[in-house]
C-alpha positions in Angstrom: 137.7 84.0 88.6 134.9 86.3 87.6 133.5 86.9 84.1 136.7 87.8 82.3 138.0 89.3 85.5 140.0 88.7 88.6 138.9 88.2 92.2 140.2 91.2 94.2 141.1 91.1 97.9 138.0 93.2 98.7 135.7 90.3 97.8 134.2 91.8 94.6 134.7 91.0 90.9 136.8 93.4 88.9 136.3 93.7 85.1 139.5 93.6 83.1 140.2 96.7 81.3 140.0 96.9 77.5 143.7 96.9 77.3 143.9 93.7 79.4 141.3 92.1 77.1 143.0 93.2 74.0 139.9 95.1 72.8 140.3 98.5 71.2 136.9 100.0 72.0 134.9 99.1 75.1 132.0 101.1 76.5 132.2 102.7 79.9 129.4 100.6 81.2 131.2 97.4 80.4 134.4 98.4 82.2 132.6 99.5 85.4 130.2 96.5 85.9 129.9 95.6 89.6 128.6 92.1 90.4 126.7 91.3 93.5 125.5 88.0 94.9 121.9 86.8 94.4 121.3 87.1 98.2 122.4 90.7 98.0 120.2 91.3 95.0 117.2 89.7 96.9 117.9 92.1 99.8 117.9 95.1 97.5 114.7 94.0 95.8 113.0 93.2 99.1 112.3 89.6 98.1 113.5 86.1 98.8 116.6 84.7 97.1 114.5 82.1 95.4 112.6 85.0 93.6 116.0 86.3 92.3 116.8 82.7 91.0 113.4 82.7 89.3 114.1 86.0 87.6 117.4 84.7 86.4 115.8 81.5 85.1 113.1 83.6 83.3 115.8 85.7 81.7 114.7 88.9 83.4 118.1 89.2 85.1 121.4 88.1 83.6 123.6 85.7 85.6 127.3 85.9 85.4 130.0 83.5 86.6 129.7 82.5 90.2 125.9 83.0 90.1 126.3 86.8 90.5 124.2 89.5 88.9 125.0 93.0 87.8 124.2 95.7 90.3 122.9 98.2 87.7 120.6 95.5 86.2 119.2 94.8 89.7 118.5 98.6 90.2 116.8 98.9 86.8 114.8 95.7 87.4 113.6 97.1 90.8 112.5 100.4 89.2 110.6 98.4 86.5 108.9 96.2 89.2 107.8 99.4 91.1 106.4 100.9 87.9 104.5 97.7 87.0 103.1 97.4 90.6 101.8 101.0 90.3 100.1 100.2 87.0 98.4 97.1 88.4 96.0 99.0 90.5 93.3 96.4 90.0 95.3 93.7 91.8 94.9 94.0 95.5 97.9 94.1 97.8 97.7 91.4 100.4 99.0 93.5 103.3 96.8 96.5 102.4 93.7 94.2 102.2 94.7 92.5 105.5 95.1 95.8 107.3 91.7 96.9 105.9 90.1 93.7 107.1 91.6 94.1 110.6 90.4 97.7 110.7 86.9 96.6 109.7 86.9 94.0 112.5 88.0 96.6 115.1 85.3 99.0 113.9 82.7 96.2 114.3 83.9 95.4 117.8 83.8 99.1 118.8 80.2 99.4 117.4 79.2 96.3 119.3 80.7 97.7 122.6 78.9 101.0 122.1 75.6 99.2 121.5 76.0 97.0 124.6 77.0 100.0 126.7 73.9 102.0 125.5 75.9 104.7 123.7 74.6 103.5 120.4 70.9 102.7 119.7 69.6 101.0 116.5 67.9 103.5 114.1 64.8 101.3 114.0 64.3 101.6 117.7 64.8 105.4 117.6 62.3 105.8 114.8 59.8 103.6 116.6 60.1 105.5 119.9 60.0 108.9 118.1 56.9 107.8 116.3 55.2 106.8 119.6 56.2 110.2 121.1 54.8 112.2 118.1 51.6 110.2 118.1 51.1 110.8 121.9 51.8 114.6 121.4 49.3 114.8 118.5 46.7 113.0 120.5 47.1 115.3 123.5 47.0 118.5 121.4 43.9 117.3 119.5 42.2 116.5 122.8 43.0 120.0 124.3 40.2 122.0 122.7 37.5 119.5 123.9 39.0 119.5 127.4 39.5 123.2 127.8 36.3 124.6 126.0 33.9 123.8 128.8 36.1 125.7 131.2 36.2 128.7 128.9 32.4 129.3 129.2 32.8 130.2 132.9 35.6 132.7 132.3 34.7 136.4 132.7 37.5 138.0 130.5 40.3 137.2 128.0 43.0 137.1 130.6 41.2 134.3 132.5 40.6 132.4 129.2 44.3 132.7 128.5 45.1 131.2 131.9 42.8 128.3 131.3 44.3 127.5 127.9 47.8 127.9 129.2 47.2 125.5 132.2 45.6 123.0 129.8 48.7 123.1 127.5 51.1 122.8 130.5 49.1 119.9 131.8 49.2 118.1 128.4 53.0 118.8 128.1 53.5 117.5 131.7 51.6 114.3 130.8 53.7 113.9 127.6 57.0 114.3 129.4 56.0 111.7 132.1 54.8 109.3 129.3 58.0 109.7 127.3 60.0 108.7 130.3 58.0 105.5 130.5 58.9 104.5 127.0 61.2 101.5 127.1 64.3 102.5 125.2 66.7 100.0 123.8 69.5 101.3 126.0 67.5 100.6 129.2 66.5 97.1 127.9 70.1 96.2 127.1 71.3 97.3 130.5 68.5 95.4 132.2 69.2 92.2 130.3 72.9 92.1 131.2 
């Protein structure tokens, strides 16, 4: 027997009508109550049955005869739980945080792989090498006038002077490009050490 009702052949509880109970006025909600098992309530709330039992013991859900709960109350309870979870933004969700952690580990592994393969070079190494290249360029360009000026005295016209200056600049740039190839980059040192 259910709460003032009979067990039907379909396996659900049926509320007796107001006439059967001898009550003159009964609300529509009272006459159409559908009871479900705690296991079914747990399935609908996406939780374990023990959680539903806890909610019943705390008085958050009403328990009827046979340990069953009202289907509409379960729906309302589920809506309230969803609203409360959305308000509790400060409380981290375990699965979201775990996914974030796993993504972080994957990103670190990818960075490590790129570093070992030479695709990725530490910023400090790039800054150091770039500084060496700029210093070498500055030194070559500042030495150019003293190197070229004695040759300019022997030139007869402007065109010849232009050729001497141009050849001095090209020679300096050629030396710089061969020097920059000799700089030991982190990528070549990583490959050599493996």
